[in-house]
C-alpha positions in Angstrom: -22.5 -15.4 -6.8 -22.7 -11.7 -7.7 -21.4 -9.4 -5.0 -22.7 -5.9 -4.7 -19.9 -4.6 -2.4 -16.1 -4.9 -2.2 -13.4 -3.8 0.2 -9.7 -3.6 -0.6 -7.4 -3.6 2.5 -4.2 -1.8 1.9 -2.9 0.5 -0.9 0.5 -0.8 -2.0 1.0 -1.3 -5.7 -0.8 -4.7 -5.7 -3.8 -3.3 -3.8 -3.9 -0.2 -6.0 -4.1 -2.2 -9.2 -6.9 -4.4 -7.7 -8.8 -1.3 -6.6 -8.5 0.5 -9.9 -9.8 -2.5 -11.8 -12.6 -3.8 -9.6 -14.0 -0.6 -8.2 -16.2 0.1 -11.3 -17.7 -3.4 -11.0 -19.3 -2.8 -7.5 -22.1 -0.3 -6.6 -20.5 -0.1 -3.2 -16.7 0.0 -2.9 -14.2 1.0 -0.2 -10.5 1.1 0.6 -9.2 0.6 4.1 -5.6 1.4 5.1 -3.5 1.3 8.2 -1.5 4.5 7.8 -1.6 8.1 6.5 0.9 7.4 3.7 -1.3 4.8 2.0 -4.4 7.0 2.7 -2.7 9.8 0.8 -1.8 7.4 -2.0 -5.4 6.2 -2.2 -6.6 9.8 -2.4 -4.2 10.6 -5.2 -5.6 7.7 -7.1 -9.1 8.9 -6.6 -10.2 6.8 -3.6 -11.4 7.9 -0.2 -9.7 5.6 2.2 -10.7 4.9 5.8 -8.1 4.1 8.5 -8.4 0.9 10.5 -6.3 -1.2 12.9 -6.0 -4.9 13.3 -7.9 -4.7 16.6 -11.1 -3.6 14.9 -14.4 -5.2 16.0 -15.6 -4.6 12.4 -18.8 -2.8 13.3 -18.0 -0.4 10.4 -18.6 -3.3 8.0 -21.9 -4.2 9.5 -22.9 -0.5 9.4 -21.9 0.3 5.8 -22.2 -3.0 4.0 -24.4 -6.1 3.7 -21.9 -8.9 4.6 -24.0 -11.4 2.6 -23.1 -9.6 -0.7 -19.6 -8.4 0.2 -16.2 -9.6 -0.9 -12.9 -8.4 0.5 -9.3 -8.4 -0.7 -6.5 -8.5 2.0 -3.5 -6.9 0.3 -1.5 -5.4 3.2 2.2 -5.0 2.9 3.2 -7.6 5.5 2.1 -11.2 5.3 1.8 -11.4 9.1 -0.7 -8.5 9.0 -2.7 -10.2 6.2 -2.9 -13.4 8.3 -4.0 -11.5 11.4 -6.5 -9.5 9.3 -7.9 -12.7 7.8 -8.3 -14.3 11.2 -10.0 -11.2 12.5 -12.5 -10.9 9.7 -13.2 -14.7 9.7 -13.9 -14.6 13.4 -16.8 -12.2 12.8 -18.0 -13.1 9.4 -18.2 -16.8 8.9 -19.3 -16.8 5.3 -17.4 -13.7 4.0 -15.4 -14.4 0.8 -11.8 -13.4 1.6 -9.2 -13.1 -1.1 -5.7 -12.6 0.3 -2.3 -11.9 -1.2 0.8 -13.7 0.1 4.5 -13.2 -0.5 5.3 -16.8 -0.9 3.8 -20.3 -0.7 4.5 -20.7 3.0 2.6 -17.5 3.8 -0.2 -18.6 1.4 -0.7 -21.8 3.4 -1.0 -19.7 6.5 -3.6 -17.5 4.8 -5.6 -20.5 3.9 -5.4 -21.9 7.5 -6.5 -18.4 8.8 -9.7 -18.7 6.7 -9.0 -17.1 3.3 -11.1 -18.6 0.5 -8.5 -17.8 -2.1 -4.8 -16.9 -1.9 -2.7 -15.4 -4.6 1.1 -15.5 -4.2 2.8 -12.3 -5.2 5.8 -14.3 -6.3 3.7 -15.7 -9.0 1.6 -12.7 -10.1 2.6 -9.0 -10.3 0.4 -6.0 -10.2 1.0 -5.5 -13.9 -0.2 -9.0 -14.7 -3.4 -8.4 -12.7 -4.0 -5.3 -14.8 -3.2 -7.2 -18.0 -5.6 -10.0 -17.1 -8.4 -7.7 -16.2 -8.1 -5.8 -19.5 -8.8 -8.9 -21.5 -12.4 -10.2 -21.5 -11.4 -13.9 -22.0 -8.8 -13.7 -19.2 -11.2 -11.8 -17.0 -13.4 -14.9 -17.0 -10.4 -17.0 -16.0 -9.5 -14.6 -13.1 -13.1 -14.7 -12.0 -12.9 -18.5 -11.7 -9.6 -18.2 -9.8 -11.0 -15.7 -7.3 -14.6 -16.3 -6.9 -15.5 -19.9 -7.8 -14.4 -23.2 -6.3 -11.9 -23.6 -9.2 -8.7 -25.6 -9.4 -7.2 -23.1 -11.8 -3.7 -22.1 -10.9 -1.1 -19.5 -11.9 2.4 -20.9 -12.4 5.9 -20.0 -13.5 7.7 -22.5 -15.7 11.4 -21.9 -16.6 12.3 -23.0 -20.1 15.2 -25.7 -20.0 18.2 -25.5 -22.3 17.0 -28.4 -24.6 13.3 -27.6 -24.5 11.3 -28.0 -27.7 10.2 -24.4 -27.3 13.6 -22.9 -27.6 13.9 -20.9 -30.9 10.2 -20.7 -31.4 7.9 -17.7 -31.1 4.9 -17.5 -28.7 2.5 -17.2 -31.6 3.7 -20.5 -33.1 2.3 -22.6 -30.3 -1.4 -23.1 -29.9 -1.2 -23.2 -26.1 -5.0 -23.7 -25.6 -5.4 -26.5 -28.1 -2.2 -28.4 -27.4 -1.9 -27.9 -23.6 -5.1 -26.4 -22.3 -3.0 -23.6 -21.0 -3.3 -19.8 -21.2 0.1 -18.0 -21.4 -0.2 -14.6 -19.6 3.4 -13.4 -20.0 7.0 -14.4 -20.6 9.9 -13.2 -18.5 13.0 -12.6 -20.8 16.1 -13.6 -18.8 18.2 -11.4 -21.2 16.2 -8.3 -20.4 16.7 -8.2 -16.6 13.6 -10.3 -16.0 11.4 -7.9 -17.8 7.8 -9.1 -18.4 6.6 -9.3 -22.0 2.8 -9.7 -21.8 1.2 -12.0 -24.4 -0.5 -9.0 -26.0 2.8 -7.2 -26.3 5.2 -10.1 -26.7 3.3 -12.0 -29.4 6.5 -12.3 -31.5 8.8 -13.0 -28.6 11.6 -15.4 -29.4 11.7 -18.1 -26.7 15.2 -18.7 -25.2 16.5 -21.0 -22.5 15.9 -19.8 -19.0 13.0 -17.6 -20.1 10.0 -18.0 -17.7 6.5 -18.6 -18.9 3.7 -17.3 -16.6 0.7 -19.5 -17.3 -2.9 -20.2 -16.1 -4.3 -23.7 -16.1 -5.4 -26.7 -14.2 -2.8 -28.7 -12.2 -2.8 -31.6 -14.7 -2.4 -29.3 -17.7 0.4 -27.4 -16.0 2.1 -30.7 -15.1 1.7 -32.0 -18.7 3.2 -28.8 -20.1 6.1 -29.0 -17.7 6.7 -32.6 -18.6 6.6 -31.8 -22.3 9.1 -29.0 -21.7 11.5 -31.4 -19.9 11.3 -29.6 -16.6 13.0 -31.6 -13.9 11.2 -31.5 -10.6 
């Protein structure tokens, strides 16, 4: 479904990157924040932000947007606030697509129970990866599937074991799509203080033990790659 409006709740670094990338895609876009600090940050980034609290009756949404063509991103600082926000929105808007960020898998499960359609764990995806993904047309389609469609695509981190067949190879030597049906977004170099090397920048990265691959794929493809790498569950 094509949505004509979008709202991002919050303006931390994750919310900022989401807002910067998706705002041009929607004729109607808004940022809602809970404090003046984030409101100032949003203004500095070029967005007018409206203040809200978790006790809202959400008449403002009915007044300014068509809920039938609206999608929202819950990206507040605290997981508990995102859960409460999701519950609040879902209680008013039964069919509203809600994308929520969660700090870990436990919080992600709570978000789903609260009514979120999709949940993205910030332990698995950084704001920079969001930016990187949205800058690449082919990856944008993948992200679209993850966020908007009933897709089973997942983002996962896989640590390279000591005796893995990948050790000593470069990223470009592996045809990840053909061999594993996987898209590698980034690699975390354990020797560089866990610095991300994105696939566009780390094409010639030398894979070492304990490096971390950040990949997108279906559960079975991720499981097959993990098994081939010798990852012990």
